[in-house]
Residue frames as qw, qx, qy, qz and C-alpha x, y, z in Angstrom:
[[0.646, -0.687, 0.221, -0.249, -21.58, 11.26, -16.45],
 [0.951, -0.129, 0.165, 0.227, -19.53, 8.15, -17.00],
 [0.638, 0.576, -0.025, 0.511, -17.23, 10.04, -19.31],
 [0.116, -0.846, 0.225, -0.469, -16.59, 12.69, -16.65],
 [0.825, -0.489, 0.270, -0.089, -15.85, 9.93, -14.09],
 [0.910, 0.175, 0.118, 0.357, -13.41, 8.33, -16.51],
 [0.401, 0.732, -0.114, 0.539, -11.67, 11.58, -17.16],
 [0.460, -0.783, 0.276, -0.314, -11.36, 12.24, -13.42],
 [0.933, -0.248, 0.243, 0.096, -9.84, 8.81, -12.98],
 [0.758, 0.430, 0.050, 0.487, -7.38, 9.36, -15.80],
 [0.043, 0.868, -0.172, 0.463, -6.46, 12.77, -14.37],
 [0.622, -0.680, 0.341, -0.184, -5.68, 11.23, -11.00],
 [0.954, 0.000, 0.198, 0.225, -3.83, 8.38, -12.54],
 [0.538, 0.686, -0.081, 0.483, -1.72, 10.78, -14.52],
 [0.291, -0.840, 0.297, -0.349, -0.86, 12.45, -11.14],
 [0.861, -0.383, 0.334, 0.017, 0.35, 9.13, -9.73],
 [0.849, 0.323, 0.153, 0.390, 2.44, 8.46, -12.85],
 [0.215, 0.861, -0.156, 0.434, 3.89, 12.01, -12.67],
 [0.574, -0.722, 0.349, -0.165, 4.94, 11.25, -9.06],
 [0.934, -0.047, 0.284, 0.209, 6.64, 8.05, -10.29],
 [0.654, 0.601, 0.046, 0.457, 8.51, 9.89, -13.05],
 [0.089, -0.890, 0.224, -0.388, 9.47, 12.77, -10.75],
 [0.778, -0.548, 0.305, -0.032, 10.73, 10.25, -8.18],
 [0.894, 0.216, 0.165, 0.357, 12.87, 8.55, -10.82],
 [0.405, 0.751, -0.058, 0.518, 14.44, 11.95, -11.68],
 [0.353, -0.845, 0.224, -0.333, 15.05, 12.83, -8.08],
 [0.501, 0.369, -0.740, 0.256, 16.90, 9.58, -7.25],
 [0.434, -0.411, 0.482, -0.640, 14.98, 9.18, -3.99],
 [0.588, -0.022, 0.770, -0.246, 13.73, 5.70, -4.79],
 [0.347, 0.175, 0.849, 0.359, 12.08, 3.48, -7.38],
 [0.131, -0.051, -0.407, -0.902, 9.82, 4.64, -10.22],
 [0.238, -0.513, -0.822, -0.069, 6.54, 4.34, -8.34],
 [0.114, -0.144, 0.156, -0.971, 3.95, 6.93, -7.33],
 [0.216, -0.497, -0.838, -0.063, 0.57, 6.85, -5.63],
 [0.183, -0.235, 0.132, -0.945, -2.13, 9.23, -4.51],
 [0.042, -0.417, -0.864, 0.278, -5.18, 8.99, -2.28],
 [0.165, -0.249, -0.293, -0.908, -8.38, 10.83, -3.32],
 [0.010, -0.469, -0.802, 0.370, -11.47, 11.61, -1.35],
 [0.242, 0.810, 0.458, -0.275, -14.47, 13.44, -2.75],
 [0.582, 0.755, 0.152, 0.261, -12.44, 14.51, -5.83],
 [0.056, -0.931, 0.327, -0.154, -9.56, 15.97, -3.84],
 [0.711, 0.280, -0.555, 0.328, -6.06, 14.58, -3.47],
 [0.550, -0.778, 0.127, -0.277, -5.51, 14.10, 0.32],
 [0.722, -0.498, 0.436, 0.201, -2.40, 11.91, 0.25],
 [0.621, 0.704, -0.338, -0.063, 0.69, 11.59, -2.02],
 [0.723, -0.492, 0.469, 0.125, 3.53, 9.15, -2.00],
 [0.645, 0.623, -0.437, -0.076, 6.53, 8.13, -3.96],
 [0.944, -0.105, -0.240, 0.201, 8.88, 5.21, -3.41],
 [0.102, -0.881, 0.379, -0.265, 11.51, 6.28, -0.79],
 [0.975, -0.177, -0.080, 0.108, 13.09, 2.84, -0.11],
 [0.767, 0.199, -0.141, 0.593, 16.68, 3.68, -0.96],
 [0.120, 0.647, -0.132, 0.741, 16.71, 7.30, 0.29],
 [0.548, -0.596, 0.226, -0.541, 15.27, 6.40, 3.75],
 [0.190, 0.281, -0.924, 0.178, 16.75, 2.92, 4.05],
 [0.524, 0.059, 0.577, -0.624, 13.18, 1.74, 4.71],
 [0.033, -0.002, 0.910, 0.413, 11.99, -1.34, 2.81],
 [0.123, 0.579, 0.786, -0.179, 8.44, -0.51, 3.67],
 [0.062, 0.611, 0.047, -0.788, 8.58, 3.05, 2.12],
 [0.297, 0.282, 0.759, 0.507, 6.73, 2.06, -1.03],
 [0.080, -0.208, -0.235, -0.946, 4.67, 4.69, -2.83],
 [0.518, -0.493, -0.552, -0.430, 1.34, 3.27, -1.72],
 [0.607, -0.456, -0.528, 0.381, 2.44, 3.01, 1.91],
 [0.256, -0.111, -0.113, 0.954, 3.78, 6.60, 1.93],
 [0.244, -0.288, -0.370, -0.849, 0.54, 7.82, 0.32],
 [0.584, -0.515, -0.612, -0.137, -1.60, 5.95, 2.82],
 [0.501, -0.392, -0.412, 0.652, 0.39, 7.38, 5.77],
 [0.087, 0.050, 0.081, 0.992, 0.10, 10.84, 4.30],
 [0.392, -0.392, -0.476, -0.683, -3.65, 10.61, 3.74],
 [0.600, -0.494, -0.618, 0.116, -4.30, 9.07, 7.17],
 [0.383, -0.244, -0.281, 0.845, -2.34, 11.83, 8.80],
 [0.089, -0.108, -0.199, -0.970, -4.32, 14.51, 6.85],
 [0.547, -0.416, -0.521, -0.506, -7.67, 12.85, 7.69],
 [0.257, -0.401, 0.642, -0.601, -6.65, 12.15, 11.28],
 [0.901, -0.012, 0.146, -0.409, -7.89, 8.62, 10.81],
 [0.356, -0.394, 0.827, 0.187, -6.40, 5.15, 10.51],
 [0.513, 0.334, 0.775, 0.154, -8.80, 4.23, 7.72],
 [0.014, 0.231, -0.362, -0.903, -9.54, 5.61, 4.36],
 [0.338, 0.515, 0.762, -0.199, -13.29, 5.22, 4.13],
 [0.389, 0.842, 0.309, -0.211, -14.74, 6.64, 0.98],
 [0.106, -0.762, 0.455, 0.448, -11.22, 7.08, -0.48],
 [0.897, 0.439, 0.023, 0.046, -9.66, 5.86, -3.79],
 [0.520, -0.593, 0.459, 0.409, -6.08, 4.95, -4.31],
 [0.722, 0.685, -0.088, -0.033, -4.34, 5.50, -7.60],
 [0.630, -0.526, 0.479, 0.311, -1.01, 3.76, -8.00],
 [0.361, 0.694, -0.444, -0.438, 1.29, 3.98, -10.92],
 [0.379, 0.266, -0.877, -0.125, 1.80, 0.19, -10.73],
 [0.815, -0.327, -0.407, -0.252, -0.09, -2.85, -9.46],
 [0.407, -0.739, 0.415, -0.341, 0.71, -3.04, -5.74],
 [0.360, 0.278, -0.871, 0.186, 3.14, -5.61, -4.34],
 [0.580, -0.386, -0.717, -0.013, 1.83, -8.04, -1.71],
 [0.321, -0.286, -0.490, 0.759, 2.89, -5.77, 1.21],
 [0.122, 0.054, -0.053, -0.990, 1.15, -2.73, -0.27],
 [0.495, -0.267, -0.623, -0.544, -1.93, -4.72, -1.22],
 [0.488, -0.401, -0.708, 0.315, -2.20, -5.88, 2.45],
 [0.167, -0.246, -0.288, 0.910, -1.81, -2.29, 3.63],
 [0.283, -0.105, -0.392, -0.869, -4.50, -1.17, 1.16],
 [0.550, -0.378, -0.702, -0.248, -6.90, -3.70, 2.49],
 [0.413, -0.409, -0.583, 0.567, -6.19, -2.64, 6.08],
 [0.031, -0.141, -0.052, 0.988, -6.80, 1.00, 5.12],
 [0.276, 0.517, 0.794, -0.159, -10.15, 0.01, 3.59],
 [0.167, 0.328, -0.215, -0.905, -10.48, 2.46, 0.67],
 [0.719, 0.378, 0.372, -0.450, -13.46, 1.99, -1.62],
 [0.821, 0.570, 0.020, 0.019, -11.40, 1.61, -4.81],
 [0.508, -0.518, 0.479, 0.494, -7.91, 0.86, -6.06],
 [0.680, 0.729, 0.029, -0.071, -6.73, 1.86, -9.53],
 [0.554, -0.516, 0.455, 0.469, -3.34, 1.00, -10.98],
 [0.471, 0.744, -0.260, -0.396, -1.55, 1.62, -14.26],
 [0.389, 0.480, -0.781, -0.093, 1.36, -0.77, -14.94],
 [0.932, -0.200, -0.201, -0.227, 0.94, -4.41, -14.15],
 [0.693, -0.579, 0.421, 0.089, 3.09, -6.59, -11.93],
 [0.854, 0.214, 0.334, 0.337, 4.45, -8.11, -15.12],
 [0.354, 0.864, -0.019, 0.359, 5.47, -4.70, -16.38],
 [0.375, -0.844, 0.350, -0.156, 7.27, -4.09, -13.11],
 [0.882, -0.221, 0.376, 0.178, 9.04, -7.49, -13.32],
 [0.725, 0.524, 0.156, 0.419, 10.45, -6.55, -16.75],
 [0.127, 0.875, -0.190, 0.427, 11.95, -3.47, -15.05],
 [0.430, 0.335, -0.686, 0.481, 13.49, -5.52, -12.31],
 [0.362, -0.221, 0.487, -0.764, 10.80, -5.32, -9.66],
 [0.583, -0.052, -0.741, -0.330, 9.58, -8.91, -9.62],
 [0.475, -0.333, 0.467, -0.668, 7.14, -9.69, -6.81],
 [0.820, 0.054, -0.454, -0.343, 6.32, -13.22, -8.08],
 [0.453, 0.178, -0.774, 0.405, 8.72, -14.71, -5.53],
 [0.203, -0.106, 0.553, -0.801, 6.76, -13.16, -2.64],
 [0.710, 0.051, -0.134, -0.690, 3.48, -14.23, -4.17],
 [0.751, 0.121, -0.645, -0.078, 4.78, -17.75, -4.28],
 [0.291, 0.175, -0.748, 0.570, 6.01, -17.68, -0.67],
 [0.394, -0.225, 0.231, -0.861, 2.78, -16.47, 0.92],
 [0.842, -0.133, -0.174, -0.493, 0.58, -19.48, 0.52],
 [0.629, 0.195, -0.720, 0.221, 3.32, -21.90, 1.87],
 [0.716, -0.629, -0.294, 0.071, 3.27, -23.13, 5.38],
 [0.181, -0.951, 0.247, -0.039, 5.57, -21.01, 7.51],
 [0.701, -0.441, 0.522, 0.205, 8.11, -23.86, 7.94],
 [0.747, 0.310, 0.482, 0.336, 8.30, -24.34, 4.16],
 [0.250, 0.968, 0.022, 0.021, 9.10, -20.71, 3.30],
 [0.682, 0.460, -0.265, 0.503, 12.63, -19.67, 2.37],
 [0.061, -0.498, 0.476, -0.722, 12.74, -17.49, 5.48],
 [0.479, -0.243, -0.840, 0.077, 11.95, -20.18, 8.01],
 [0.381, -0.472, 0.113, -0.787, 9.26, -19.15, 10.42],
 [0.441, -0.144, -0.857, 0.224, 8.70, -20.85, 13.82],
 [0.471, -0.669, -0.227, -0.529, 5.87, -20.28, 16.20],
 [0.415, 0.037, -0.679, 0.605, 6.94, -19.71, 19.85],
 [0.014, -0.195, -0.555, 0.809, 4.93, -18.87, 23.02],
 [0.197, -0.385, -0.638, -0.637, 1.53, -19.06, 21.31],
 [0.416, -0.621, -0.658, 0.089, -0.39, -19.29, 24.63],
 [0.344, -0.438, -0.215, 0.802, 1.34, -16.21, 26.03],
 [0.006, -0.014, 0.352, 0.936, 0.43, -14.23, 22.96],
 [0.296, -0.458, -0.745, -0.384, -3.19, -15.54, 23.00],
 [0.353, -0.573, -0.568, 0.473, -3.55, -14.19, 26.52],
 [0.099, -0.265, 0.064, 0.957, -2.93, -10.70, 25.18],
 [0.247, -0.213, -0.619, -0.714, -5.80, -11.25, 22.67],
 [0.376, -0.517, -0.762, 0.098, -7.97, -12.36, 25.53],
 [0.238, -0.509, -0.296, 0.772, -7.27, -9.05, 27.31],
 [0.046, 0.058, -0.376, -0.924, -7.97, -7.17, 24.11],
 [0.299, -0.366, -0.773, -0.423, -11.36, -8.89, 23.73],
 [0.399, -0.598, -0.632, 0.288, -12.27, -8.02, 27.27],
 [0.261, -0.188, -0.101, 0.942, -11.09, -4.36, 27.07],
 [0.180, 0.817, 0.539, -0.095, -13.69, -1.61, 26.96],
 [0.106, -0.819, 0.153, 0.544, -11.04, 0.80, 25.71],
 [0.507, -0.020, 0.681, 0.528, -10.23, -0.98, 22.44],
 [0.410, 0.608, -0.111, -0.670, -10.86, 0.68, 19.11],
 [0.764, 0.181, 0.607, 0.124, -11.68, -2.05, 16.60],
 [0.215, 0.701, -0.375, -0.568, -10.17, -1.84, 13.16]]
């Protein structure tokens, strides 16, 4: 049983890696691929499209999550698994947590990606800093005005929690 599960995981990871290689050959973006699987079926696919779409958020994992959510008609990936050709960057990792799949599998490490010129360590170093201490200075403005919107959200009977 475990051997079959491992073979399935490897098969799906190979699919994510194939997407990465295909994307490299197409010139549409970086060498990254990802798939979303539910009940043994691929329900979402994505490859890095950053340079071809001029969208810095068009990473393979984000594209795959968007595709899967559209196909499921849901904003969450309950009971799904994500297979990524590389360890997700901080942005993608955040998106994965918001999507709430049951598992994440990845092939190459962030260190492997850094050797290829995709070094996320800078972002990982910036995240824990206080906003004012980050290289992109962040300043909080109109907090009370924004908090009022949250108060309205909490009181709303039409909200859909996520």
